[in-house]
N, C-alpha and C positions, 0 to 999 in steps of 0.2 A: 426225916427230911432229906432233901437232895444235898450232894457234897459238890463244891467246886474246888478243883485242885489246880494251883498255879505252878506251873513248869518253865524252866528256862534251861534250854538245850537238854542235856541228860539228867538234870537235877530237879528233884521235886523241891518246891520252896515252902509251900504252906497249903493247908487246907481249909475251907471255910464252909459252914452250913448255911443254907437258904431257907428261911422260914415261910411257911405258907403266909401269905398276906404281907410279907416283909420285902425289903430291898437289901441289895448289896451293891455298893458303889465301887468303881473300879477306876484307878487313876494314879497319876504321879503325886497329888496333893496328899500330905501326910495325914489328913483327916479322913481319907478314903478307907472303906472297909478292907479292899484288897490294893495295897500300895505297891505300885510298880514303878521304881526308881530308874527311869530310863527316859534318855531325852525325846525318843520317839513317841512317848506316851504323853497325852495331854493331861493336864492337872485333873479335869473332871472328864474322863474318856467315855466311859460307859456305864451301864448299871443293869442289874438283874432284878426283875420284879416277880413275886409269887402272886399270881392273879387266878382268879376263878378259871379254870380250864387249863392251868398249867404255868410254866415258868418262861419269861421272855426277857430277852436281852435287847438292850436299846442303845445305839450309838449316840452319844451326847454332843454332836456336832464337832467331833474330834478332828485334829489337823490330818492324822494319817489313817484314819478308818478303822473300822472293827470287822473282822472277817469270821463268819461262821461256816465252818467246813470249806474254807477256801474261798468263799463267795463274800464280797464286801455287802454289808447290810446296814439299814437304818434301823430296823427292828426285826425280830425273828423268834419263833418259838423254839424253846431248847428241849431236845429229846436225849434220852439216856445215851452216853457216850459220844455226845457232840463235842468238837473242837472249836474253841474260839481263839484266835491269834490277835493280840494286841501288841503292837511293836514287835519285839523279838521275843515275847513271851507267849506261853499257850495255856489256856484255861480248859480243862476237861470237866464236863458236867455229867453227874450221873446220880442214880438213885441207889438207895441202900437195896441189898438183897431182900426180895420179899415185899418191898415197900410199894403200895399203890401209886399207879401212874394215870396221868390223865387219859380218858378214853381214846383220844386220838393217837396217843403214843403207841398204843398196843399194836396198831397197823404195821406191816413190814416197811422198813426204811428203803427208799428208792435212791440211795446216795452212797455210792462206793466208787473208789477209784483203783485201777490197776495201772501201775507206773511203767512208762517207757521213757526213761531219762527226760522227765518232765511232761510227756503227754499223758492224758488221763482216758482210759476207756471205762465206760459205765458198766456196772453189774448190779445185781439185786441181792442183798444180804438179808438175813432173817433178823427181826427185832431181838432174838434170843441170843445172837452172837455175842461172846464176852471176851474175845482175844482179837486183837488187832495189831497191825504194823503201822506206826505212825511215821510219816516221811519227815526226817529233820533237815536233809540236805539232798540236793540234786532233784527237787520237786516239792510238792505240797500234797497233802491229802492223807487219807488213811485207807487202809486195805484190811478188811475183815478176813479172818483165817478160818474160812468156811469149810475147806478142803480137808481131807485125810493127809494129803501131802501137797504143799505149796512149793512149786518150782521157781527158782530164781537164776538167772543167767543170760547168756548172750542169744541164745535160741529164740526165734520169734514165738515158738509154742510155750515157752515158759509163761507162767501166770504173772511174773514180774520180769521185764526185759531190761537188762542194764548193759549198757556200752562201756568199753574201756579195754586198755591194753592188758592181755593176759587173763581176762575173765573167761571162764570155762562156758562152754554152750549150757550146761546145767552146773552153775557154780556151787550151789548148795540147795538143799531143801529144808522145809520147816514141816515136821511131822507131828500131827495130832495124836497124843498119847492118852492112855486112860487116866493119867494124873498129870496133866500139863502138856507142854509142848516141847520139841527137841529140834535142834538145828544141826544138820548133818552135811559136812563137806563132801562133795562129790567130784569135781574136776576143776582144771584151769591152773595156770601157772600161778596166777594171782589169788591167794586164799583169801577167804572172807576173814575180817577181823571182829571178834566179839569182845566189846569193852577194850578195844585197842590190842587185844592179842590175837596172833594167827589162830584160826581154828584147825586142830590137828585132825580130829575124826568127828565126834559128835559131843553134843553138850546140851543138857537140859536149860531151857531158857528160864530166866527168873524175870519178874516185872521190872521194867525199866532198862533192860539189857539192850545195848546197841550193837548193830551188826553193820559193818562198813564194806562195801564191795563197789569197785569202780568209783564213780563220782558220787555214789548214793550212800547215805546213811539213814537206817530204819531203826526204830526203837519198838521194842516189844511192849504192849500195853495189856495187861489182864485185867478186864473191867470189873469182873465179879469180885476179886480180891480188893480192888481199889476202893470200892464203895460199900463194902460190908461194915 
């Protein structure tokens, strides 16, 4: 059955399973299945229902709204890897490896963002993509790592364009390796910081690692391992 993972900033707080035909309540009220103790969250904020044809999230007329992949929704179907933002917390929805998904889920997803200091440009990822960069600061959204090499820097030809003093034309790259992903420093007076430490040369990324460059912070999320 699917898993909902609750995150705050760089930290995973809890994981919750959603049963077919069941519901998962989300809110500040202590009797909620997923309790988010934050003033921006309503007592009964949202719920996830396992219905025929898939899993759906519904906003329960909350004060500050529920955002599915950066879009405020009343209700919406959840697909593998979807991100739900409630207050300052994020919930990641996903199926276990090999678990059957609704038929409509199998189609390619038409929802990806490439960041330019807050601006989004759409592209089309595959439903099989299992590694993403989740934008924690300097914008919103998620960027699937579909390329062999993803370039980040000031140059407009980069896959992720970041402004800021000292940021190199190509500040760093993220390379897809046979067993995981690697971040590589390329150029610029201001080096990227991985988990708060300046990147010297190269480093293998672990799930939930954060990378800061300019005004942006991104987090590496490896979906396959999250939901096994």
